[in-house]
C-alpha positions in Angstrom: 30.7 36.0 -75.5 32.5 37.8 -72.7 29.7 38.3 -70.5 28.3 35.2 -70.3 31.8 33.9 -68.5 32.3 36.6 -66.4 28.3 36.2 -64.7 29.3 32.4 -64.6 32.2 33.5 -63.0 30.4 35.7 -60.2 27.4 32.7 -60.1 29.9 29.7 -59.5 32.7 31.5 -57.2 31.4 32.4 -54.1 33.2 35.1 -52.0 31.7 34.8 -48.3 32.1 36.6 -45.3 30.5 36.0 -41.7 28.8 38.1 -40.1 27.6 37.5 -36.1 28.5 33.7 -36.9 26.2 33.2 -40.7 28.0 33.4 -44.1 27.0 35.8 -46.1 27.9 36.0 -49.7 29.7 39.4 -50.9 28.7 39.2 -54.8 25.5 37.3 -54.5 24.5 34.4 -57.3 21.7 35.9 -58.9 24.1 39.2 -60.0 26.4 36.3 -61.6 23.0 35.0 -63.2 21.7 38.4 -64.2 24.7 39.2 -66.1 25.1 36.0 -67.7 21.2 37.0 -68.8 22.7 40.1 -70.3 25.7 37.5 -72.0 23.0 35.8 -73.8 21.0 38.6 -75.3 24.6 39.6 -76.8 24.6 36.2 -79.2 23.2 35.6 -82.2 19.4 35.0 -82.2 18.4 31.4 -82.4 16.0 29.1 -80.8 18.5 28.2 -78.1 18.8 31.7 -76.9 15.4 32.6 -76.7 14.4 29.6 -74.7 17.2 30.1 -72.3 16.0 33.7 -71.6 13.0 32.5 -69.1 15.0 30.5 -67.4 17.7 32.2 -66.4 15.2 35.0 -65.1 14.1 32.1 -62.8 16.8 31.1 -61.8 18.3 34.8 -61.2 15.1 35.0 -58.8 15.7 32.0 -56.9 19.1 32.8 -56.0 18.0 35.9 -54.8 15.4 34.6 -52.8 18.5 32.0 -51.5 20.6 35.4 -50.7 18.4 37.0 -49.3 17.0 34.1 -46.6 20.8 33.2 -46.2 21.5 37.2 -45.6 19.0 37.7 -42.7 19.6 34.1 -41.2 16.3 32.6 -42.1 17.7 29.4 -43.9 18.3 27.8 -40.5 15.2 28.7 -39.1 13.2 27.0 -42.5 14.7 23.8 -41.9 13.3 21.1 -44.4 12.0 24.3 -46.6 15.1 25.7 -46.8 16.5 22.3 -47.9 13.7 21.9 -50.5 14.6 25.0 -52.0 18.0 24.5 -52.1 17.0 21.7 -54.3 15.1 23.4 -56.4 17.9 25.8 -57.1 20.4 23.3 -57.8 17.8 21.7 -60.2 17.2 25.1 -61.7 20.9 26.0 -62.1 21.6 22.8 -63.7 19.1 22.9 -66.4 20.0 26.2 -67.2 23.6 25.3 -67.5 22.1 22.6 -70.0 20.8 24.8 -71.8 23.8 27.0 -71.9 26.0 24.3 -72.7 23.0 23.7 -76.2 23.2 27.5 -76.9 26.7 26.8 -77.4 26.6 23.9 -79.9 24.2 26.4 -82.0 26.4 28.9 -81.9 28.7 27.0 -83.2 26.9 25.9 -86.1 26.0 29.9 -86.9 29.5 30.7 -86.6 31.5 27.7 -87.7 33.6 27.5 -84.9 34.8 25.6 -82.3 32.9 26.8 -78.9 33.4 23.7 -76.9 30.3 22.5 -76.5 31.4 19.1 -76.9 33.6 19.3 -73.9 30.6 21.5 -71.9 28.6 18.9 -72.5 30.9 16.0 -70.7 31.5 18.2 -68.1 28.2 19.1 -67.2 27.3 15.2 -66.8 29.9 14.8 -64.5 29.1 18.3 -62.7 25.5 17.0 -62.4 26.5 13.6 -61.1 28.9 15.3 -58.4 26.1 18.0 -57.2 23.0 15.6 -56.7 25.7 13.4 -54.9 26.8 15.6 -53.0 23.6 17.7 -51.9 21.9 14.1 -51.3 24.6 13.1 -48.9 24.4 16.8 -47.4 20.9 16.0 -46.5 21.6 12.4 -44.4 25.0 13.2 -42.8 22.6 14.2 -39.4 21.4 10.4 -39.7 23.8 8.2 -36.6 23.8 5.4 -39.3 24.9 7.0 -42.2 26.7 9.8 -40.9 30.0 9.5 -41.4 30.1 7.9 -44.4 27.8 10.5 -45.7 30.0 12.9 -44.6 33.0 11.4 -46.4 31.2 11.2 -49.4 29.7 14.5 -49.4 33.3 16.0 -49.2 34.5 13.7 -51.9 31.7 15.0 -54.4 32.2 18.5 -53.3 35.2 18.8 -54.0 35.0 16.7 -57.5 31.9 19.3 -58.3 34.6 22.4 -57.8 37.4 20.8 -59.4 34.8 20.6 -62.8 33.6 23.9 -62.2 37.2 24.8 -62.7 37.2 23.0 -65.6 33.8 24.5 -66.7 34.9 28.0 -66.6 38.1 27.2 -68.4 36.0 25.4 -71.6 33.4 28.4 -71.6 36.7 30.7 -71.5 37.9 28.9 -74.1 34.5 29.5 -75.9 35.1 33.0 -75.5 38.2 32.9 -77.4 37.0 30.4 -80.5 33.9 33.5 -80.8 36.1 36.0 -80.4 38.0 34.7 -83.4 35.3 33.7 -85.6 33.8 37.4 -85.4 36.9 38.4 -86.4 37.7 36.3 -88.9 34.3 35.6 -90.6 33.3 32.7 -93.0 31.1 33.4 -95.4 28.1 31.5 -95.8 27.2 30.0 -99.2 23.5 29.9 -99.7 22.4 26.3 -100.3 22.8 24.4 -103.7 25.0 27.8 -105.1 28.1 26.7 -106.7 31.5 28.0 -105.2 33.7 30.3 -106.7 
């Protein structure tokens, strides 16, 4: 479970430098998503875990392509295509995080301990709204009629999305602690119908 947390940290917290005026991520998000994939494979088997592996592989590939485009400077050259590709990556990430939250709920039932699935789902919903608004506003900031308002709304939504991301990382860290506590003090489950002693 710690591996999932550190993968999310790498995928969500970006360390960027400017090379010749172009921003380049030192640790691309694809590395973080690959680490998340490795962490998911360490969890107990369940349908939610199996259903998460392929979307995680796709997201890892999409973020790798994004990093390559940004690194060689093609993001600005491709214009609308780059914007559409960015929207695809955003949707893929929202979907994968939703699947991760569902996985936390399934593992909660397996280990009989809270892994913060309910607060994570609430934060995911808020994150989805803020991310979609921020991305939508970023696409309209060049329009003269709505440019100023869109830029302001983009800033507010991006700030809210950042705060929610930090809150989600905190909740995932609490899930790590809960999972480790559950492993340290396992609850023996009786088969259905057996009387308790």
